C-alpha positions as CSV (number, residue, x, y, z in Angstrom):
1,X,-28.2,84.3,172.1
2,X,-24.9,85.3,172.0
3,X,-22.8,86.2,175.0
4,X,-26.1,84.6,177.6
5,X,-26.3,80.9,175.8
6,X,-22.8,80.6,177.6
7,X,-24.2,81.2,181.1
8,X,-22.4,78.2,183.3
9,X,-24.6,76.7,185.0
10,X,-23.4,78.1,188.2
11,X,-24.4,80.9,186.2
12,X,-27.5,80.1,185.3
13,X,-29.5,79.5,188.9
14,X,-27.8,82.9,189.6
15,X,-30.0,84.2,187.2
16,X,-33.0,82.6,187.8
17,X,-32.6,83.6,191.4
18,X,-32.1,87.3,190.9
19,X,-35.7,87.2,188.6
20,X,-37.2,84.8,190.7
21,X,-36.1,87.6,193.9
22,X,-37.6,90.3,191.0
23,X,-34.3,92.2,190.1
24,X,-34.4,94.5,186.8
25,X,-33.1,93.5,184.4
26,X,-29.9,95.9,184.2
27,X,-29.0,94.3,187.8
28,X,-29.1,91.0,186.6
29,X,-26.9,91.8,183.8
30,X,-25.1,93.2,185.9
31,X,-24.2,91.4,188.1
32,X,-23.0,88.9,185.9
33,X,-21.8,90.7,183.2
34,X,-24.1,91.2,180.4
35,X,-26.2,93.4,178.6
36,X,-29.5,92.9,179.7
37,X,-30.1,92.8,175.9
38,X,-29.0,89.3,176.8
39,X,-30.6,88.9,179.7
40,X,-33.8,89.8,178.4
41,X,-33.2,87.8,175.5
42,X,-32.4,84.6,178.0
43,X,-35.6,84.6,180.0
44,X,-37.3,85.5,177.7
45,X,-36.7,82.1,175.8
46,X,-36.6,80.6,179.1
47,X,-40.1,81.4,179.7
48,X,-39.8,83.3,182.8
49,X,-41.2,86.2,180.5
50,X,-44.2,87.2,178.5
51,X,-45.4,90.6,176.8
52,X,-47.8,91.5,176.7
53,X,-49.9,92.9,173.2
54,X,-53.3,94.8,172.2
55,X,-56.3,93.2,173.1
56,X,-54.3,90.7,176.1
57,X,-56.2,89.9,179.5
58,X,-54.5,87.2,182.0
59,X,-56.4,83.8,181.2
60,X,-55.1,84.5,176.9
61,X,-52.2,84.6,178.7
62,X,-52.2,81.9,180.6
63,X,-53.9,79.8,177.7
64,X,-51.1,81.0,174.9
65,X,-47.9,79.8,177.1
66,X,-49.1,76.5,178.6
67,X,-52.4,75.4,177.7
68,X,-54.9,76.7,180.5
69,X,-56.6,79.8,180.3
70,X,-57.4,78.8,184.5
71,X,-53.8,79.6,185.2
72,X,-54.1,83.7,184.7
73,X,-54.1,83.8,188.7
74,X,-50.2,83.2,188.9
75,X,-49.0,85.5,186.2
76,X,-51.7,88.4,188.5
77,X,-50.1,87.1,192.0
78,X,-46.7,87.3,191.0
79,X,-46.9,90.8,189.1
80,X,-49.5,92.0,191.3
81,X,-51.9,92.4,189.4
82,X,-55.7,92.2,190.3
83,X,-57.6,90.1,187.5
84,X,-59.8,93.4,186.8
85,X,-56.0,94.9,185.3
86,X,-56.6,95.8,182.2
87,X,-53.1,94.6,180.9
88,X,-51.6,97.0,178.4
89,X,-49.5,96.7,175.2
90,X,-46.6,96.5,175.8
91,X,-46.7,95.1,179.5
92,X,-43.9,93.0,180.7
93,X,-45.0,90.2,182.4
94,X,-43.4,88.0,184.6
95,X,-43.8,83.6,184.3
96,X,-43.4,82.4,187.6
97,X,-42.0,78.5,187.2
98,X,-43.8,77.2,190.2
99,X,-46.6,75.6,186.7
100,X,-44.2,73.4,185.3
101,X,-45.0,71.5,189.0
102,X,-49.0,72.6,189.1
103,X,-48.5,70.3,186.0
104,X,-46.3,68.0,186.5
105,X,-48.6,67.3,189.9
106,X,-52.1,67.6,188.1
107,X,-50.3,65.0,185.4
108,X,-49.1,62.5,188.4
109,X,-52.4,62.4,189.9
110,X,-53.9,61.1,186.4
111,X,-55.6,58.0,187.1
112,X,-54.1,56.2,184.3
113,X,-54.9,53.0,184.4
114,X,-57.8,52.2,186.1
115,X,-57.5,50.0,189.3
116,X,-54.7,49.3,189.9
117,X,-54.5,47.9,193.2
């Protein structure tokens, strides 16, 4: 990943804060003194975006990324799309970070030990 992999902890926090606020890759790169391709590579590698291919749908992307196509609405919400919006090959989609929290919450709510009390 080149220089992007060597971001310090503070720069990584700033990168993700800026990404979540909707700044462009160019804006983030300028703020961090990094090239746009470095910023793109780092965000993509960390699951912050997906690039649509021909025939992709929001449910198919959610299933590929998170293993659950029913979470498609989170991608739609993060990208101001509706479920009816067609995806275009090469379209860059923001993947919200909160999905990991939802999956953790779902796991924590499982009754793994039966009647423990």
